[in-house]
N, C-alpha and C positions, 0 to 999 in steps of 0.2 A: 454382330461379329460373332465372325468365325474364329475357333476355338486354334490354336496354335499346331495341336495334334490333327485337327480335320485341314488343316493345311498342308503338313506335311505327308498326312496319308495321299491328299489329296497329289502331292508331286511323287512320290511313289510309284503311283497307279498310271501317272504319266508314263515318269519313266522308261514303264514295262512296257509301252505303247510305240515307244522311239522304234522305228525301222530302219534299218542299214543293207544296204547290198549285201548280199549271201559273198559277192566273189571279187575283188580278192579276199580272202578270209582271212589270210596274216595281218591284213589292214583292219576288218570291221569287228572280228571277235574280241582281239582287247577291249573295244570300247565297250561292247554288251557286256565283257566281263568286271571293269573296273564299276560300271554304273551297276552293275546288279552287288555290287559289296553294299550298299546301303548307307549308312551314318545316317547324320541329323538330317539333313536336306534341311538343314537353318537357312541359309544364304538366300535361297530361294525360296522361302515359307514366308522370309521375311519380304520379300517384291509383294507377295498377293498380299501379305497381312498389311504392308504400307496401303496398295491396291483399296482394298478392304476398307481401310479407316479411311477415306478421302470419299467413298460413296461409289467406288468404281464397280464393275463386273469383272469378279475373279478369274472366273474359265477364260474370259477376253486375254487374260494378263500371262495364263499360261504357258506360252510359246517364249515369252522373255523370260520369265521363271527357267523353266528347263533351259534358258541359253545360258545363266550364271549358273546351274548345276552341272551341265557338259563341259563351262566354261573352267569350274572349279576342279573336275577330278582330269581336266586336262593338265593340271597345274600341279595337281597330284602327281599323275604318272613320270613326269619330267621330273618334278621335284625326288621320285624313288631312284632316280636312276643316278643323278647329283648325287645323291646321298647313299649310293649302293646299298638300299635297304633292303631287304628280304621280304620283308611281311610290311602289308596295308590291311588295318582291321584285323588281324588274326589269321589270310589269304596269303598265297605268293603274290609278289608283287609282278607286274606284265613283263618290264624285263630280264624275271628271274623264270615267269613259265611259257615267256616264248622266248626273244634275245631281245636287243640292245637297240636294234636297229628296227624292229619290230614294232616297239614302244614307242621310240621316236617320230614311226608314221604316222600310228595310229594316235599320238599328241595329237601330232599337226593337224592332222584330219578332222579330229576331236573341234580345236578352233574355230574351223573353218563351218564345221557345222552348229557350233555354237551362237554365229555371226548370222547362220539361215533362219535359225530359230527366232534370234533377235529383230532380224528383219522383216518379222509377221506381224513387227506391230502398226498402228497406222499409217499411210504415209504422214498424214499433218505432224506426227512426233518422231520419225522417222529418226531426222538428222538431228533431233537432240539427244534422242534417246543413246543415240549412237555415239557419240559424242560424250556422253556419259560412260556406256560401256567401255572404248577405248581408252580414257584416262583412267577407268579401273584398271582394265586390263595391263596399262604401261605399267600402273603403280605396283602391282602385285610382283614383276617381271622385277621392278627397281629394289624392291624390298628382298627380294628374294639373294639378288646380287649383294647385298648388303649382310647378307646374313652368312654368306658362305664370305667375303671378306672378314667378318669380323672371324672370322673361324681361326687365321693366322696372324691375330693381332691381338696383346695384350693391354692396348689403352684407349681401350673402346668406352665411351663416356655416356652417359645414363642418354641426356640429350639425342645421340646418336641411336642408341638403342631402342625409345621412343618413335623417333621418326623412321626408321627398322622398320618395329612392328607395327606402326599406324601404314605405312603401306604393305605392307607383306599379307599383314590380318587386319586390319580397322575398314580399309577401304573397303571391300567387295562389302562388308556389312553396311557401310553407309551407301555404297552405290546402289545394291539391291532395293536400300529402302528410298533412294530417292528416284529410281524408274519405276520404281512401283506408284509412289505418291504420284508421279506426273501421268502417268497411265490409268490413277483415281481420281484424276484433274484439278491437282493442286497446285497453285501459283509457284513462281519458282522462286519467293520468299520462304516457302512452307518446306518447298522440295530441298531448300537447299539446308533446312534446321533441322528435318528429321535422318539429313545425310550426316548431319553435326551429331544427331543423338548418336548413330548409328557409330560415328566413327569414335567417338569416345566412351563406347561402350563398349567396343571392340578390344578398346587403351585396358579397360579397367578389367575385361575378361580375361585380356593376356596377362597381365601383372597377377590376377587370379591365379592362373594356370601354373607360372613361377613359382607364385607362394604353396599353390597345393602339389607341386613336383616332388617336396624336399617334407612338407608338414603334411601332407595330407595323408589322410588312411588308404592303402594300397586295397584292403578289398573294398570299400566307397568307392575310390576314386580309379580304380581298374588298370592303376600303373603303376610299374614297380618306382617305391622311395626311392628319390636320389638321381635318378637317369640322368638327370641332365646335368648333374658333378661329374658322373662317372664320363660322360662324353664332353665335358669342357664345355657344354655349352653356354655363352655369354648371356647369361637371363639378367635382369634387374638384379636378383639378390647378389650376385657376383661380381658385377662392374660397381655394385653400391660397397661392398664388404671389401673391395681391393682401393675404395675410397677412406673409406671409414678406420679399413686396418693400420694398424703402429708398423714398424720395422720389421718386429720379432712373428708378427700376423702374415702380414703380406711373402716374407719367407717361406711362411710354411703353406700357405696358398698356393705360394709359384711353383712350390716341389711339389704338391701334389699335381698340379696342372703340365708339370711337364714330364712326370713320373711315366714310364713307358709301360713299367710292368707293375702291378698293384691289387691288393687284396679290395675287391671293389666295396666292400662293406667296410673296411675299416677305413678307406676313403671318405664314402659319404661320411663317416660317423666323427673325421677330423675335422672335415668341410663346414659339416653341420654345426660342429663346435665352436668354429669360429663364426659364424652365423650368428649363431644365439650371443657368444660375448660381444660382437659391435650393433647387435641387436636391430639387425636388418630387416628379419621376418616383420617389423614396427613401419620401418620404413616405406618399406613395400604396401603392405596394408596403406598405409598415409599418402602414398601415390594412387594406388587403387581406388581409395575414396574418391580424392580430387577429381578423377578423368568420371568417375559415375557421377559426380556434383554436377560436372558440366555437363555431362549427357543431361540430367535430367532440368539443366540450366535451359539448355537449348530445347528440349520436349513443351517447358513452361511455355517459349513465344509461339508455338505453334498454333496456327488459329484453325481448331478441332474440337468439336465438343466435349465436356469434360469426362464424361463417359469413354470416351475414344483415348484420352490422353492418361486414363486412369487403366488401361488395356495395356498399354505402352508401359507404365511406369509399375504392373504388374508382372507384365515379362521380363523386362530390365530386371525389376528384385529375382526371381525364379532362375532368372541366367546368372546373377551372383548369388545367390546362398547356395554353391554347393555345399556338398559334404565335407566339412574337415576330416 
């Protein structure tokens, strides 16, 4: 079994080998630019990991893994436009560095380049693999739309939130593992189970992200604490707190949500105070463990040698025990 770091390095090197035409420069330069920003390359590495676990050829699985990475970065490029984001991984976003139209068009061509890479799988598997890729891609778009819808709603329920993060975040992890397992020779039952493992792990990971945004240490987590509170992001913590809060707490939360001008630190302290009173962190941690447990249940049913299952268990543990 290859180590995750080795697979991530393999992807990193393969990304630098991707070649696009030099002309028109405004179309192709942004692609090189966003792909060169790095990141953890987790999604394509999962595809290679699943292929390896089922005894497949990791080198042969590189083009579809790159397809996942190019597709993921296409979604980031378009997300940044929708969010009006000035920075991505500490660097100027594509629409800021070039312009919005260039970013839209470059993103469009990235999606097509992703398909060209995905089509390099064997003909006998092409239709199955493309079906999974299509379902994954549509899910991500649906998730992004719901996320934007939620920004203007104050009545979002927990099950709607879980549905949204499943689509926006978790289905790509599941889809990558499913494609990789099929390329590695898994039957459809095991491919479904490993996708299930990935999706539930993705949900647990996102819930952990919500918790760490408020309760994580900024030095270890590398993010501003309370960023979600400042931007009124509908996270598990906010939605659940609105469910649990009494009348006075609800009024206080709504006051901060609706405030146009505020001191960021005061807002984070006040909202976190309510979170602590209604004990929402405990609820979020319970939900996180519940989805992690579902991931492990799916993993148990996969027809793989015990040592390969242990590899996936260790991977899940490493993902879920980030520094508080």
